[in-house]
C-alpha positions as CSV (number, residue, x, y, z in Angstrom):
1,X,-31.2,16.5,-31.0
2,X,-30.6,19.5,-29.1
3,X,-31.4,17.8,-25.9
4,X,-28.9,15.3,-26.4
5,X,-26.3,18.0,-27.2
6,X,-27.0,19.9,-24.2
7,X,-26.5,17.0,-21.7
8,X,-23.5,15.4,-23.5
9,X,-20.7,18.1,-23.5
10,X,-17.9,15.7,-23.5
11,X,-17.2,14.9,-27.3
12,X,-15.5,11.6,-26.6
13,X,-18.2,9.9,-24.5
14,X,-21.0,7.8,-26.2
15,X,-24.4,9.5,-26.6
16,X,-26.9,8.8,-23.7
17,X,-29.9,6.7,-24.5
18,X,-33.4,8.0,-23.9
19,X,-34.4,7.3,-20.3
20,X,-30.7,7.0,-19.0
21,X,-29.6,9.5,-16.7
22,X,-26.0,8.7,-16.8
23,X,-23.7,7.4,-19.7
24,X,-22.3,4.0,-19.3
25,X,-18.6,5.1,-18.9
26,X,-19.3,7.3,-16.0
27,X,-19.6,6.0,-12.5
28,X,-22.5,7.5,-10.6
29,X,-20.6,7.1,-7.2
30,X,-18.0,9.5,-8.5
31,X,-20.3,12.4,-9.5
32,X,-20.9,14.8,-6.9
33,X,-23.9,17.2,-6.5
34,X,-22.1,19.8,-8.5
35,X,-21.8,17.6,-11.5
36,X,-18.0,17.4,-11.2
37,X,-16.2,14.1,-10.5
38,X,-14.3,13.4,-7.4
39,X,-11.5,11.0,-7.1
40,X,-12.0,7.4,-5.7
41,X,-10.8,7.0,-2.1
42,X,-8.1,4.4,-1.5
43,X,-9.0,1.8,1.1
44,X,-7.5,2.1,4.6
45,X,-5.4,-1.1,4.1
46,X,-3.4,0.3,1.4
47,X,-1.9,2.9,4.0
48,X,-1.8,0.7,7.0
49,X,-0.1,-2.4,5.7
50,X,3.2,-0.7,5.2
51,X,3.4,0.4,8.8
52,X,4.3,-3.4,9.4
53,X,7.3,-2.8,7.5
54,X,8.4,0.6,9.0
55,X,7.5,-0.6,12.4
56,X,9.4,-4.0,12.5
57,X,12.8,-2.7,13.7
58,X,11.5,-0.5,16.4
59,X,9.2,-3.4,17.4
60,X,12.2,-5.7,17.6
61,X,14.2,-3.1,19.6
62,X,11.5,-2.5,21.9
63,X,10.9,-6.1,22.6
64,X,14.7,-6.6,23.2
65,X,14.5,-3.7,25.9
66,X,11.4,-5.1,27.6
67,X,12.6,-8.7,27.6
68,X,16.3,-7.7,28.5
69,X,14.9,-6.4,31.9
70,X,13.5,-10.0,32.6
71,X,17.1,-11.7,31.9
72,X,16.1,-12.7,28.3
73,X,19.3,-13.0,25.8
74,X,18.9,-10.1,23.5
75,X,21.4,-11.9,21.1
76,X,18.9,-14.6,20.4
77,X,16.2,-12.2,19.9
78,X,18.5,-10.3,17.4
79,X,19.3,-13.4,15.5
80,X,15.7,-14.6,15.5
81,X,14.4,-11.5,14.1
82,X,16.6,-11.6,11.1
83,X,15.9,-15.4,10.5
84,X,12.1,-14.7,10.8
85,X,12.3,-11.9,8.1
86,X,13.9,-14.4,5.6
87,X,10.2,-15.9,5.5
88,X,8.1,-12.7,6.4
89,X,9.8,-10.2,3.8
90,X,8.9,-12.1,0.6
91,X,5.4,-12.8,1.9
92,X,5.1,-9.0,2.7
93,X,6.4,-8.2,-0.7
94,X,3.7,-10.3,-2.3
95,X,1.1,-8.5,-0.2
96,X,2.3,-5.3,-1.4
97,X,2.3,-6.4,-4.9
98,X,-1.4,-7.8,-4.7
99,X,-2.3,-4.2,-3.3
100,X,-0.7,-2.9,-6.3
101,X,-2.6,-5.0,-8.7
102,X,-6.0,-4.1,-6.9
103,X,-5.2,-0.5,-7.1
104,X,-4.5,-0.8,-10.8
105,X,-7.6,-2.7,-11.5
106,X,-9.7,0.0,-9.9
107,X,-7.9,2.7,-11.7
108,X,-6.7,4.7,-8.5
109,X,-3.1,4.9,-8.8
110,X,-1.1,7.3,-6.7
111,X,2.7,7.7,-7.0
112,X,3.0,8.9,-3.5
113,X,1.1,5.6,-2.1
114,X,3.3,3.5,-4.5
115,X,6.5,5.0,-3.2
116,X,5.2,4.6,0.4
117,X,4.6,1.0,0.0
118,X,7.8,0.3,-1.9
119,X,10.1,2.2,0.6
120,X,8.5,0.2,3.5
121,X,10.5,-2.9,2.0
122,X,13.7,-1.1,2.7
123,X,14.0,-1.2,6.6
124,X,13.3,-4.9,6.9
125,X,15.6,-5.8,4.0
126,X,18.3,-3.6,5.7
127,X,17.7,-5.3,9.1
128,X,18.3,-8.8,7.4
129,X,21.7,-7.5,5.9
130,X,22.8,-6.2,9.2
131,X,21.7,-9.2,11.2
132,X,22.8,-11.9,8.8
133,X,26.3,-10.3,8.1
134,X,26.7,-8.8,11.7
135,X,26.8,-5.3,10.5
136,X,29.0,-6.2,7.5
137,X,31.7,-7.9,9.5
138,X,33.4,-10.8,7.9
139,X,33.4,-12.8,11.1
């Protein structure tokens, strides 16, 4: 009885059975050598995918500059970039939602990461509005 009380300091965790070193609700990968729990790390894709949303507009502008030197019509690229976003933006939003669901299943929520991913939808959405309405003009 004393042996079990010394090992199990958390009053809310179930008692450990004889021969088991870890209680069922604790993940052995999270426990460090000092006996404290370290947080799970988020996979790299959660941080890298939003870079597509943040980098779309600079990529289109860079492509227009590069192709403009070769005699390509920049207006066509401008209109095409907005039209392509009508398909890409919903697909991108679905990918962001899937990453959110994956993190919630793993129990590794981060407000900073959630905001980083949600705000990555703003520049492409703004680009669609600017392109499709020609900067808000009624013409």
